[in-house]
N, C-alpha and C positions, 0 to 999 in steps of 0.2 A: 547258606545252600552248599550242599556237597558238589564237589567236582565230578564230572563224569569220568570214569576210570577207563584207561585203555592200557593194554600191555605195552604196545609198541607205537611210536611216531616214526614215520618214514618220510624223508625229505631228500632233496638233492642240494649238496653243498653249494652255496651261491655267494655272491659278492653284493648284490643289491641291498639297499637299506631295507627292504621288506623282507630279505631273507632272515637276518638276525631279529628284526622287530617282529616278524611273524612268529618265528620259533619261540622268541620270548613270551610272545602273547599265548602261543599254544601251552607253553609250560605253565603260565599263570592261570589259564582258564580250564585246563584239563589236568588229569592225573596220568603219569606214564611211569613204567618201569624201565624203559629203554629208548634210546633214540638212534636209528639207523640213518646214516648219512651217505647217500652215493656220492663218491668223490670222482668226478671227471678229471683225468690227468691233463686234459687240454687247458683246463681252466684253474690249475693249481696256483699259478702265479697271482691270479685275481683274489684268491680265497684265504690268504695268509691271516689277514685281520679277522675274518669271519671265525676261522678255526679257533683262534685265541679266545674270542668271546664266548663261542659255543662251549668250548672246554670248560671255561670258567663257570658258566651258568649251569652246566650239567654236574660239575663237582659240587657247586652250591646247593642244588637240589637233590643230590644223591641219584641221579639218573645215570644209568650205563650208557656209555657211548660207544658206538661201533661205526667204523668207516668201511664201506666196500668200495674199492678202486675199480673203476671201470674206464673204457676208452671209446669214442665214437669211431675211432680208426679201425677197430676190430669188432665188427657187430656180433660175429659168431661167438667170440670170447665173452663179450657183454651178456649175450643171451645164456651162456652156460653159467655165468656168475650168478644171474637171476635164478636160474634153474636150480643150481646147487643150494642156494640160500632160502629162496622165498617159496620153494615147494614143500618146505617142511614146517609143520605148525609150531614145533618146538622153538624154532627161531623167531616166531613173531608172536606167538599167543593167540588167544581167542578173539581179541578185540584191537583193531589196527585203525590209525587214523594217518591218511596220506595227506601231507601238505603239499599240494600241487602247484604252489606259487611260482617256483624257479625251476619246474620239472619239465624236461622235453617231453613232447607229446607221446614219442614212441616209448619213452620209459613209463610214462602213465598206463599205456596200453599194456606193456610187457608186464608191469607189476599187477595190474588187474588180471591178466590172463593167469599168472601163477597164484596169487592170493584167492581168486575166485573159485580155483578148484579145491580149496581148503574149506572145511566146515567152520568158517569164522565169520565175524562181523567186521564190515569194511565201511568206514565214513571217510570223508574227504573234506578238506578246507582249502580256500584260496584267498590270498590277501592281494588286493589290488594295490598298484603303486599310487602315489599322489600324481605323478606325470611320467611320460615316456621322453626320451631324447628325441628332439625334433629333427636331428640331422640323419642319424642311422641307428639301426639296432643290431643288424648283423650283415655280414658281407660274404661274398662268394658262395652262394647256395650250391650244395653238391648235387649229384644225381639223385633224383627221387628213388626211394626205396619202398618196397612192399614189406610190411612187418612179417617176421617168421610166423608161420602157422596161422597167418590171417590174409592170405592171398587171394582168398575167394575161389570161385569156380569160373574159368573162362570158357565161354562157349565159342566153338569155332564158327566163323562166318557172321559173327554178331558184332555190331559196332559198339565203341566204348563210350560211356557216359561219365564225366567227372563231376563230382560234387566237392566244392571247396568253400569251407567256412573261412572266409577271407579275414585278414588281419592288417597289420601295418607294413609288412614286408612284401610288397608287390613283385619283387624279383622271385620270391618263391612261388607265387601264384603262377607267374610267367613260366617258370622252370617246369612246373607240373604239366601245364598245357603243352609245352614244347616237347616234353619227353613222352607223354602218353598219347598224344595226337587225338583227343577226343572228337567225335563227331558233335558232341553236344556238351556245354559246361554250364552247371547251375552254380551261381555265386551266392552263398549265404552271407548276408550282411547284418551286422549287429544294429538293433534298433537303437535310436537315440543319436545325440550329437556328442557325447562324451569322447575325449581323446581325439578330436577331430575327425569323427568317423566318416562324415559326409565327404570330406576331402580325400580320405583313404579309400572309400568305396569307388570314387570316380577314378581314382589312379589304378585301382585293380581291373576295372573294366578296360580302361585304355591300354593297359599293358599286354591284353590278349586279344585285342581288337584285330580282326582280319584271320585269326588262327582257328577259330571255333564258334560255333553258333552259342550264344549265351542267353541265359535267363537268370534273373535276380529273384532272390526270396529273402524274406526278413526272419530273423529269429532273435531271441533275447537269452543270452548266456546266463543272465543274472535272474531269470525266472525260476520258479521252483523245480521245473524239469530240466534246466540248463539248455532249453533249445530242443530237447528231445522230439516233441511233437511235430516241430517244423521239419526236422531232419528226416523223420519216419515218413512224413507226406511226400517228400521229394524222392526218397528211395522207393516207395511204393508205386510212384507214378513211372518210375524208370526200369525197375528190375525185370520186367518181362519182356522189354524190347531191347535192352543193352546190357552189356558187361559193366557193372557200376563199380567205381573206384571212388573212395572218399577220402577226404584229407581236411584235417583242422588246422587253421593257421590263425584262428581268432582267439577270443579270450579263453583261457585254459579251462573252464568249467564245460565248455562244449566238446572237449575231448572225452570226458565222462559220458555225456550224452551220446557222442558218436560211438563209443564202445558199447553202450547199451543197445544201440540201433544194430550194431554189428552182430551182437549175440542173437538178436531177433531175426537176423538176415545174413547167415554165414556165407552165403553165396557171394557177397560183396567184398571188396578187397580194401584193406586199410593202407593208406600211403603216407609217407612223410617226406620232408626234404631237410638233410642236415645242412649246417652251416659251418664254413671254416673259420669264421672269426666273428667274435661278439664284442659290442661297445662296453667298455668298462664303466661308462656312464649310462648304462642301458635304461635305468630308471632312477626316480627320486621319491623318497618318502614311502609311506604306508597309508593305504586309503581303507576301503571297506573290506570287510570279511564276509566270505561266502561260504556257508557250511551245507554239506548234503550227505545223504546216506546212500551208499552203493548197494550193499546187500546186508 
């Protein structure tokens, strides 16, 4: 059976097991001319081994490897790097695969913004880990940010509603609520009990108790639509009465679904919460593969 052919694979250079194993799987199952790795300067010390492994496998498979250096400390410069490189079809080709496994959510959205403006095909793939660290994943969440060119339309005199697709890091959920001070917060929770979801969901509720009215809704990041229909229903319910801000802290495929929902409702705002520190033992192993088509 012939491999599906892509011009370019785009990923963020990571250190988790699933980063290298995921890229290795991508290269085994699909055909690429080049691999572009976004190299976050803050994580350089963690990724030494990963770089060595990736450079070897790219050389072996005759795949061009390009690093693009970026930093979370300068969001304006990062946006310029993306604009300079990903707004040109010659740099990526007609067919692109995004490996979003270790990609920050604002990076997923930024790439989709630039690539979506090109007349190209965009697919995405997500490799789950076998397990996450049970102690902590990230520390010191920073001030929430609205993504450039995705800050929506804020109507004067209209209260704010926040839709958060929750994940493991309750401090980020809390940070969003404290910063935006919404009248109402909808918490999107992942269906099922994998990765101790039920415990995490309860912790997210408790972290914002007393700060905002809350409502919970379920979605499935691993369904064919990555939870899009559930997200859309909540936006439709809120958008006429509130200024709506949305944030994805759950499984990465929901970031794709959320961006599609934004394209359908550009009056909403996309928010994210950066973190200052990540656990070197963030996750272990590699699990299932989720593949999807963006356009």
